[in-house]
C-alpha positions in Angstrom: -111.6 -119.8 56.9 -113.8 -119.8 60.1 -112.4 -119.1 63.3 -112.7 -123.1 64.7 -112.6 -124.1 68.2 -110.9 -127.5 67.5 -107.6 -125.7 65.2 -104.6 -124.7 67.3 -104.3 -120.6 68.0 -100.6 -118.4 68.5 -100.9 -114.9 68.9 -98.8 -113.6 66.2 -99.7 -109.4 66.5 -101.7 -107.0 67.8 -103.7 -105.0 65.8 -101.6 -101.6 66.3 -99.2 -103.9 64.5 -100.4 -103.6 61.2 -101.5 -100.1 59.5 -104.6 -100.5 57.7 -103.6 -101.5 53.8 -100.1 -103.2 54.5 -98.9 -106.3 55.4 -96.2 -108.1 58.3 -94.0 -110.9 57.9 -95.1 -113.1 61.3 -94.0 -116.0 62.7 -94.1 -118.2 66.0 -91.7 -121.5 65.8 -91.3 -122.6 62.1 -94.0 -121.1 61.3 -94.0 -118.3 58.9 -96.8 -116.3 57.0 -96.9 -112.8 56.0 -100.9 -111.4 57.4 -102.4 -108.4 56.2 -104.7 -105.6 57.2 -107.4 -104.8 55.3 -109.2 -102.7 57.7 -112.3 -104.6 57.5 -110.5 -107.6 58.1 -107.5 -109.9 58.8 -106.1 -112.3 56.2 -103.3 -114.2 56.1 -101.2 -116.4 53.2 -97.9 -118.3 52.9 -94.7 -115.7 52.7 -93.3 -116.7 49.6 -94.6 -115.5 46.1 -95.6 -119.1 44.1 -93.1 -117.8 40.9 -89.5 -117.4 42.5 -90.7 -117.2 46.1 -90.5 -112.8 47.1 -92.2 -111.7 50.5 -95.6 -111.3 50.3 -95.7 -109.1 53.3 -93.3 -106.6 51.7 -96.1 -106.3 48.9 -98.3 -103.9 47.6 -102.6 -104.5 48.4 -104.8 -103.5 46.2 -108.8 -104.9 47.4 -107.9 -108.5 49.0 -105.0 -108.3 46.3 -101.0 -108.3 47.2 -98.8 -107.5 44.0 -95.1 -109.5 44.8 -92.3 -107.5 45.2 -89.7 -108.9 43.0 -92.2 -109.6 39.9 -96.0 -108.0 40.8 -97.0 -111.2 40.9 -101.1 -110.5 42.1 -102.4 -112.7 44.6 -105.1 -113.1 46.1 -105.6 -113.0 50.0 -108.6 -114.7 50.6 -108.2 -118.1 48.4 -104.2 -117.4 47.8 -104.6 -117.8 43.8 -102.2 -116.1 41.7 -104.2 -113.8 39.1 -101.8 -112.5 36.9 -98.2 -112.8 36.1 -98.5 -117.3 35.7 -100.4 -119.6 37.3 -99.8 -120.5 41.0 -101.0 -120.9 44.5 -99.8 -120.6 48.1 -101.4 -121.7 51.3 -104.3 -119.9 53.8 -103.6 -119.9 57.2 -107.2 -118.8 59.4 -107.2 -115.7 61.5 -109.0 -115.0 64.3 -108.7 -111.6 66.3 -109.4 -111.6 70.5 -109.7 -107.6 71.2 -106.5 -106.8 70.0 -104.9 -109.9 69.2 -105.0 -111.7 66.1 -104.0 -115.1 66.6 -103.1 -118.1 63.1 -104.3 -121.2 62.9 -100.7 -122.4 61.2 -101.7 -126.2 61.2 -105.0 -125.6 59.3 -103.3 -123.6 56.8 -104.7 -125.2 53.7 -104.4 -124.5 49.6 -108.1 -122.9 49.0 -109.7 -123.8 45.7 -109.4 -121.5 42.7 -112.3 -119.9 41.1 -110.9 -119.6 37.3 -113.5 -117.3 36.0 -113.5 -114.4 39.0 -109.7 -115.1 38.1 -109.7 -114.0 34.7 -112.1 -111.2 36.1 -109.5 -109.8 38.8 -106.6 -109.9 35.7 -108.5 -107.3 34.1 -108.3 -104.9 37.3 -105.3 -101.9 36.7 -102.7 -102.9 38.6 -100.9 -100.1 40.9 -97.8 -100.4 40.4 -98.3 -99.9 36.6 -101.3 -97.3 37.2 
């Protein structure tokens, strides 16, 4: 999602708050998200797995995906689509980094298109939990 001047941005964290290849639960008022530091970019999704509402911010990050800590569903962080475990999707949030501050546009959260061919290919990649 691209940063748009018409979006309402909320400061949720500092870049030093989220170690590389990890996620954190962030909130602003009633809004809650899972924010991930992928090293070259930050991505944010709803913090509840579509399977049984597991906390995605506590999952294991692999590439641009996170594995839910409850039942190991693989969720793509770019589009929110489940790549393994079952079908489902979470909303994604626009992220903007300004200096060392991270902002989310909570009100612009949306479901993204799931590319089924990419999902099939992604589901063939190894799971860091299973080795």
